[in-house]
C-alpha positions as CSV (number, residue, x, y, z in Angstrom):
1,M,-6.3,-47.1,-16.5
2,P,-6.4,-47.3,-12.7
3,D,-7.9,-44.5,-10.7
4,Q,-5.3,-41.8,-9.8
5,P,-5.5,-39.8,-6.6
6,P,-6.3,-36.1,-7.0
7,Q,-3.2,-34.1,-7.8
8,Q,-1.9,-31.8,-5.1
9,P,-0.8,-28.3,-6.0
10,P,3.0,-27.9,-6.1
11,P,4.6,-26.6,-2.9
12,N,4.4,-22.8,-2.5
13,Q,1.4,-22.5,-4.9
14,L,-1.6,-20.8,-3.5
15,N,-5.1,-22.1,-4.3
16,I,-7.4,-19.1,-4.4
17,E,-11.2,-19.5,-4.6
18,I,-13.7,-16.7,-5.4
19,S,-17.4,-16.8,-4.8
20,E,-19.9,-16.1,-7.6
21,E,-21.0,-12.9,-5.9
22,V,-17.4,-11.5,-5.6
23,S,-16.5,-12.6,-9.1
24,E,-19.1,-10.3,-10.5
25,G,-17.1,-7.3,-9.2
26,T,-18.1,-3.9,-8.1
27,Y,-17.7,-0.8,-10.3
28,A,-15.8,2.2,-8.9
29,N,-14.7,5.4,-10.6
30,L,-13.0,7.0,-7.6
31,A,-10.5,5.7,-5.1
32,V,-9.9,7.7,-1.9
33,I,-6.5,6.7,-0.3
34,T,-5.6,7.5,3.3
35,H,-2.9,6.1,5.5
36,S,-1.6,5.9,9.1
37,H,1.8,4.8,10.3
38,A,0.6,1.2,10.2
39,E,-1.7,0.8,7.2
40,F,-3.0,2.2,3.9
41,V,-6.8,2.4,3.4
42,I,-8.3,2.5,-0.1
43,D,-12.0,3.3,-0.4
44,F,-13.5,2.5,-3.7
45,V,-16.5,4.7,-4.6
46,N,-19.0,4.9,-7.5
47,V,-19.7,8.6,-8.0
48,M,-22.7,9.3,-10.2
49,P,-23.0,12.7,-12.0
50,G,-25.7,15.0,-10.4
51,T,-25.8,12.9,-7.2
52,P,-24.7,14.8,-4.1
53,K,-23.9,11.7,-2.1
54,S,-22.0,8.5,-2.9
55,K,-21.3,5.4,-0.8
56,V,-18.1,3.5,-0.4
57,K,-18.5,0.3,-2.3
58,S,-15.4,-1.5,-1.0
59,R,-12.6,-0.8,1.4
60,I,-9.2,-2.5,1.2
61,I,-6.7,-2.2,4.0
62,F,-3.0,-2.9,3.3
63,T,0.1,-2.9,5.3
64,P,2.7,-0.4,4.0
65,M,4.7,-3.2,2.5
66,H,1.7,-4.7,0.7
67,A,0.6,-1.3,-0.5
68,K,4.0,-0.8,-2.2
69,R,3.8,-4.3,-3.7
70,F,0.3,-3.5,-5.0
71,M,1.5,-0.2,-6.5
72,R,4.3,-2.0,-8.3
73,A,2.0,-4.7,-9.6
74,M,-0.4,-2.0,-10.9
75,M,2.4,-0.1,-12.6
76,E,3.6,-3.3,-14.3
77,N,0.1,-4.2,-15.5
78,I,-0.6,-0.7,-16.8
79,E,2.7,-0.8,-18.7
80,R,1.6,-4.2,-20.2
81,Y,-1.8,-2.8,-21.1
82,E,-0.3,0.3,-22.8
83,N,2.1,-1.8,-24.8
84,V,-0.9,-3.6,-26.3
85,H,-3.6,-0.9,-26.3
86,G,-1.8,2.4,-26.4
87,K,-1.2,5.1,-23.8
88,I,-4.0,5.7,-21.3
89,Q,-5.1,9.3,-21.3
90,D,-4.7,10.9,-17.9
91,L,-7.2,13.3,-16.5
92,E,-5.8,16.8,-16.3
93,Q,-8.2,17.9,-13.6
94,V,-10.4,16.0,-11.3
95,E,-13.8,17.7,-11.2
96,I,-15.2,16.3,-8.0
97,P,-14.2,17.3,-4.4
98,L,-11.9,14.8,-2.8
99,N,-12.4,15.9,0.8
100,F,-15.2,13.9,2.2
101,G,-14.9,15.4,5.7
102,G,-11.7,13.6,6.4
103,P,-8.1,14.2,5.5
104,T,-7.4,15.3,2.0
105,A,-6.9,12.3,-0.2
106,Q,-5.5,11.6,-3.7
107,A,-7.1,9.4,-6.3
């Protein structure tokens, strides 16, 4: 069989690469969401019990349009998850303060 040239991805298909370090992920159990007129900022934090201080592990900045698309994608994926694994129990009360010296945020 003759050598064939490498196949090109179909038009409009995005080729996404991820480094080994990023593929390991970062654990977060709190998301602090703030916004301005131009962007939404989500800070992901790992809060440990009994520790008075926590650091932001990752910050993602979205345009309002992409924030809404992200929200819809999360809602669709949560629905798929619950269809397979059952309803996710929601926390009735968040027990840690969400005001870190900035505007009040929601998680």
